N, C-alpha and C positions, 0 to 999 in steps of 0.2 A: 505493501500500499504505497502512495505519496501523498504530501498534501502540497497544495501553493495557496496563497495567501496576496492579495493584492490592495494598496488605497491608495486614492488618485483624489488630489482636490477637483472639484466639480466647474469649478471657475475656470479652468482648461479648455474644455468643451464648448466654451460657448464662444461662438465666432469662427471656429474649426471651418474648414472647406469643405465644398462639395467631395471635392478629389477625394481630402482624405478618410472623411467619413465612407466613400466608395471603395477606399483600398483596404476599410477594416473592419467595416461592417455588412450585412449580408443585407437583403434589400428585406427579408422577415425581420429582421431587428431593429431596422430603421422604421421601419413602420409603424414600429411598434412603440418606440421611443417618440415619432416625432408626433404621433395621437396627443400627445401632453402638450399642454398649455409653458413648460421648463421643461423639454426635452433631455435636455443635458446632465440630469442626473441622472437621467435614468441610461444612457452614451456611456456617464461613464461608470456606472454599477458594470455595465455593460463591456466594459475594458479592462476592468481591474478584474472581469470573470476569464476573460479569455488569457490575463498574462498570468493570474492563479492555474492556468490548465498548462501552459505554455510548463510552470516552470514543476508540475507535478508529471508531465508526459517526460520532460528532461531526467525524471530521478528514476524514470520505469525506462529510461534508456531509449527514447521515443523522441525523437528530431524531424524537422524538417516539416513543421504542420507552422503554417503563417495565422495569423489572424482570422483573417477570411473563413479560414479551412472550418472555426470553431464558432459555432453558430448558440448562441442563448435563445431558448426558446420557452411558455410556459407549458404546462400539463395542464390536462382539466380539472387538474384540483388549484389550481393556479399559481403550483410551484416550479418557480426555475431550474431548468434540465441545460443539460450539455448538449449538444451534438456535432462529434465532428464526419465534416462533408466530404474527406478523400479519405480512402483504405487506408490502416493501417497494417501494421505485424500482429498488433497483439489486441484481443478483444476486452477494454476496461468500462469498468462501472464507476460512471460517477454521479458525486454528492454535490450539491454545489448550494450556498449561502449568499445572496446577496443582501447591504444594507448602504440606505444614504441619510442624511442628513440634509442642513442647508449648506454645507462646505464641504465634504468630504463623503465619497461612495467608497464600499468596499466590497470584495467578494472572496471566501474560503472556499478553496474543493479539497476536496477528495478524489481520488482516482485506484482503483484497483484493480488488477491483473484478472478476467475470471476464467 
């Protein structure tokens, strides 16, 4: 099992370019975030999740997974989940926790080989 955690300033995600968003986030993630009046807190949380996933995967010797290969979505219970969009050599089960307040966003990920 491996863990990853990341924390970001929400302010960093205000006024970022469309190019940046398209390089980092999937269409599903952008659609989800921009339905809110303050999308930057949701964008920051998803960015944290992607960074935390990369850290956890690296600890499991899985590399070459980009931010765009990692998708954060919500299941039917509205719990955040991780989906890896490109094939990887191992079957990994993720658990994800996201949180944010006015200024910071954080994500904590566990990754376990199946």
